[in-house]
C-alpha positions as CSV (number, residue, x, y, z in Angstrom):
1,M,-110.7,58.1,101.4
2,A,-107.0,58.5,101.8
3,L,-105.5,61.9,102.1
4,V,-102.1,62.9,100.7
5,S,-99.9,64.5,103.3
6,N,-98.7,67.9,102.4
7,V,-96.3,68.1,105.4
8,A,-92.7,68.1,104.2
9,N,-91.4,65.6,106.7
10,Y,-94.6,63.5,106.5
11,G,-95.2,63.7,110.3
12,G,-91.7,62.6,111.1
13,R,-91.7,59.6,108.7
14,Q,-89.6,59.8,105.6
15,P,-90.3,58.0,102.3
16,D,-87.5,55.8,100.9
17,N,-86.6,57.6,97.7
18,T,-84.4,54.7,96.6
19,Q,-87.5,52.6,96.2
20,N,-89.3,55.2,94.1
21,I,-91.8,56.1,96.9
22,K,-93.3,59.3,95.7
23,Q,-96.0,60.1,98.3
24,F,-96.9,59.4,101.8
25,V,-100.6,58.8,102.3
26,V,-102.7,58.6,105.4
27,G,-105.6,56.2,105.1
28,N,-108.8,55.9,107.1
29,G,-108.1,55.9,110.9
30,N,-104.7,57.5,110.3
31,Q,-103.4,54.2,109.0
32,A,-100.0,54.9,107.4
33,V,-99.7,53.9,103.7
34,W,-96.8,54.4,101.3
35,V,-97.6,54.9,97.6
36,Y,-95.1,53.6,95.1
37,K,-95.2,55.1,91.6
38,R,-93.7,53.6,88.6
39,L,-92.1,56.4,86.6
40,L,-92.9,55.3,83.0
41,S,-96.3,53.7,83.3
42,G,-97.8,55.9,86.0
43,L,-99.1,52.8,87.8
44,T,-99.3,53.0,91.5
45,V,-99.3,50.4,94.2
46,Q,-100.3,51.2,97.8
47,T,-98.6,49.2,100.5
48,P,-99.3,49.4,104.2
49,A,-96.5,51.1,106.3
50,D,-97.0,48.2,108.8
51,T,-95.2,45.4,107.0
52,N,-97.0,42.8,109.1
53,R,-100.2,43.6,107.2
54,P,-101.0,42.1,103.8
55,V,-100.8,44.1,100.6
56,L,-104.0,44.3,98.5
57,I,-103.7,45.3,94.8
58,N,-107.1,45.7,93.1
59,N,-105.7,45.2,89.6
60,D,-103.1,43.4,87.7
61,L,-99.5,43.4,89.1
62,Y,-96.6,43.9,86.7
63,V,-93.1,43.3,87.9
64,N,-90.0,44.3,86.0
65,G,-87.9,41.7,87.6
66,S,-88.5,38.5,89.6
67,I,-90.6,37.7,92.6
68,F,-88.8,35.7,95.2
69,N,-90.3,33.8,98.2
70,P,-87.9,33.0,101.1
71,S,-87.2,29.3,100.8
72,D,-84.0,28.9,102.8
73,K,-83.7,25.6,104.7
74,N,-82.7,27.6,107.8
75,L,-86.2,29.2,107.8
76,K,-88.0,25.9,107.9
77,K,-88.7,23.1,110.3
78,N,-90.6,19.8,110.2
79,I,-89.4,19.3,106.6
80,Q,-91.1,16.3,105.0
81,P,-91.4,15.0,101.5
82,I,-94.8,15.4,100.0
83,S,-96.5,12.0,99.7
84,I,-97.4,10.6,96.3
85,D,-101.0,10.2,97.5
86,K,-101.2,13.9,98.3
87,S,-99.8,14.9,94.9
88,S,-102.3,12.5,93.2
89,E,-105.1,14.5,94.6
90,I,-104.2,17.2,92.0
91,L,-106.1,15.1,89.5
92,R,-109.3,15.9,91.3
93,L,-108.9,19.7,90.8
94,E,-111.3,21.3,88.4
95,P,-109.7,24.1,86.4
96,V,-112.2,26.8,85.3
97,E,-112.4,29.9,83.2
98,F,-114.3,32.9,84.5
99,N,-114.8,36.6,84.6
100,Y,-114.5,38.7,87.8
101,N,-117.8,40.4,88.8
102,D,-116.3,43.8,89.0
103,D,-113.9,43.6,86.0
104,R,-115.2,46.2,83.4
105,T,-113.1,44.6,80.7
106,Q,-114.7,41.2,81.2
107,R,-111.4,39.6,80.4
108,K,-111.4,35.8,80.8
109,H,-109.3,34.3,83.6
110,L,-108.2,30.8,84.2
111,G,-107.9,29.3,87.7
112,F,-109.7,27.4,90.4
113,I,-112.6,28.0,92.8
114,A,-111.3,28.5,96.3
115,Q,-114.2,26.6,97.9
116,D,-113.4,23.6,95.6
117,M,-109.7,23.7,96.3
118,E,-110.3,23.9,100.1
119,K,-111.9,20.4,99.9
120,I,-108.7,18.9,98.5
121,Y,-105.9,21.2,99.7
122,P,-107.2,23.3,102.6
123,E,-103.7,24.5,103.4
124,L,-103.7,26.4,100.1
125,V,-106.8,28.5,101.0
126,T,-107.1,31.5,103.3
127,S,-110.0,33.6,104.1
128,Q,-110.2,37.3,104.9
129,N,-113.4,39.3,105.3
130,N,-115.4,36.3,104.1
131,I,-113.5,36.2,100.8
132,K,-111.4,33.0,100.1
133,S,-108.1,33.3,98.4
134,L,-105.7,30.7,96.9
135,N,-101.9,30.3,97.2
136,Y,-101.3,29.3,93.6
137,V,-97.5,29.3,94.1
138,E,-97.7,26.4,96.5
139,L,-99.5,24.3,93.8
140,I,-96.1,24.1,92.0
141,P,-94.5,21.4,94.3
142,L,-97.6,19.2,93.9
143,L,-97.5,19.6,90.1
144,V,-93.8,18.8,90.0
145,L,-94.2,15.7,92.1
146,Q,-97.1,14.5,89.9
147,I,-95.0,15.1,86.7
148,Q,-92.1,13.2,88.3
149,K,-94.4,10.3,89.1
150,Q,-95.8,10.3,85.5
151,Q,-92.4,10.5,84.0
152,K,-91.3,7.4,86.0
153,E,-94.3,5.5,84.8
154,I,-93.5,6.6,81.2
155,D,-89.9,5.4,81.5
156,E,-91.0,2.1,83.0
157,L,-93.5,1.5,80.1
158,K,-90.8,2.4,77.5
159,E,-88.5,-0.2,79.1
160,Q,-91.3,-2.8,78.9
161,I,-91.9,-2.0,75.2
162,I,-88.2,-2.3,74.4
163,K,-88.1,-5.7,76.2
164,L,-91.3,-6.9,74.4
165,N,-89.9,-5.8,71.0
166,K,-86.7,-7.9,71.6
């Protein structure tokens, strides 16, 4: 169980009040964790003080703004176009609807099964503590490429129809 520090200077570490950090929490094993509180909703998100560790949120995430992923060309190497064959594999995916085991609301969710995705796009699957997770964001380039391919086919078919009608 995490303990809220009552020390005014939080053991020499100061929260960044410009980011609405309201409390400093020490987790198990004296792991430093910052707690961010949203003022209006009362929601909290715990993030590790070590920014090299992943953030786990055991609930929905609401963002009043945008989420940006670094995508600058200067941050990348070995840049290659995605092959049409690779994007065509997207047709093998099996979208499912499901409930999470520990969701008390039993709200329906839509998505994929990580074990199934791993057979087709292993680079989109990661595993931590024997739990597999998907990088849904990186499905977007595959979807866009497949849409572009289909649009090209549609345009070619339209041209053929126009020629046949003449």
